[in-house]
C-alpha positions in Angstrom: 2.3 -29.0 -58.5 3.0 -26.5 -55.7 0.1 -27.7 -53.6 1.1 -31.3 -53.8 4.7 -30.6 -52.7 3.8 -28.9 -49.4 1.3 -29.1 -46.6 -2.2 -27.7 -46.8 -1.3 -24.7 -44.6 1.5 -23.8 -47.1 -1.1 -23.9 -49.9 -3.2 -21.4 -47.9 -0.1 -19.1 -47.5 0.5 -19.3 -51.3 -3.0 -18.1 -52.0 -2.6 -15.2 -49.6 0.8 -14.0 -50.9 0.2 -14.6 -54.6 -3.3 -13.1 -54.5 -4.9 -15.9 -56.5 -7.2 -18.8 -55.8 -4.9 -21.8 -55.3 -5.8 -24.9 -57.2 -3.9 -27.6 -59.0 -1.3 -26.2 -61.3 -0.3 -27.9 -64.6 3.5 -28.2 -64.6 3.7 -28.7 -68.4 4.8 -25.5 -70.1 2.1 -24.0 -72.4 4.1 -22.2 -75.0 1.0 -20.2 -75.9 1.3 -18.5 -72.6 4.9 -17.4 -72.8 5.2 -13.7 -72.0 7.2 -11.4 -74.4 9.4 -9.4 -72.1 10.1 -6.8 -74.8 6.4 -6.0 -75.2 5.9 -5.6 -71.5 9.2 -3.7 -70.9 10.3 -6.2 -68.3 13.8 -6.4 -69.7 14.8 -2.9 -68.4 17.5 -3.8 -65.9 17.5 -0.5 -64.1 13.8 -0.8 -63.2 14.1 -4.4 -61.9 15.5 -3.8 -58.5 16.0 -6.3 -55.8 13.3 -6.6 -53.1 13.6 -8.4 -49.8 10.6 -10.5 -48.8 10.7 -11.2 -45.0 8.9 -14.3 -43.7 7.2 -14.6 -40.3 10.4 -16.2 -39.0 12.3 -13.1 -40.2 14.1 -15.0 -42.9 14.9 -12.7 -45.9 14.5 -13.7 -49.5 15.9 -11.5 -52.2 13.6 -11.4 -55.3 13.6 -9.2 -58.4 10.8 -6.6 -58.5 9.5 -8.0 -61.8 9.0 -11.4 -60.1 7.6 -10.1 -56.8 4.9 -7.9 -58.4 3.2 -10.9 -59.8 1.8 -11.2 -56.3 -1.1 -8.8 -56.1 -0.4 -8.4 -52.4 3.2 -7.3 -53.0 2.1 -5.2 -56.0 -0.5 -3.3 -53.9 2.1 -2.7 -51.2 4.5 -1.2 -53.7 1.7 0.9 -55.2 1.4 2.5 -51.8 5.1 3.0 -51.3 7.2 2.8 -54.4 10.5 3.3 -52.5 10.2 0.4 -50.2 12.6 -2.6 -50.7 11.9 -4.6 -47.6 8.4 -6.2 -47.5 7.4 -8.0 -44.3 5.0 -10.9 -44.7 4.3 -11.8 -41.1 1.6 -14.4 -42.0 3.8 -16.3 -44.4 6.2 -19.1 -43.1 9.7 -19.4 -44.6 8.8 -22.8 -46.1 5.7 -21.3 -47.8 7.5 -18.2 -49.0 10.2 -20.3 -50.6 7.5 -22.2 -52.6 5.7 -18.9 -53.4 8.9 -17.4 -54.8 9.6 -20.6 -56.8 6.1 -20.4 -58.3 6.5 -16.7 -59.1 9.9 -17.2 -60.8 8.6 -20.0 -62.9 5.5 -18.0 -64.0 7.4 -14.8 -64.7 7.9 -16.1 -68.3 5.0 -18.5 -68.5 1.6 -17.2 -67.5 -0.4 -19.5 -65.2 -3.5 -20.9 -66.7 -6.9 -19.7 -65.4 -8.4 -21.6 -62.5 -12.1 -22.3 -63.2 
């Protein structure tokens, strides 16, 4: 799981950036939670622009908008300014941001299970 792979501070960063309560994540794919891109309209290439997430060390990570907006924090920033493509995350280390993006990309197609 993400929390087991990295230190405790990284787990705290993940919760902040993703906008969820961080707990243990089941790595087994639950096919009942697979998202249908056609129903959600996520397959529209022209709307899925590249965003640049910038860590506190100023390292840049290029991520598709459809992946990045799974983070409530990023989604709320984009709601305020739809034209922005560079998103600074000054509280998130590069190591944590890399794990966050890995989690978001994995869960773009497979919804995370609810944490009790």
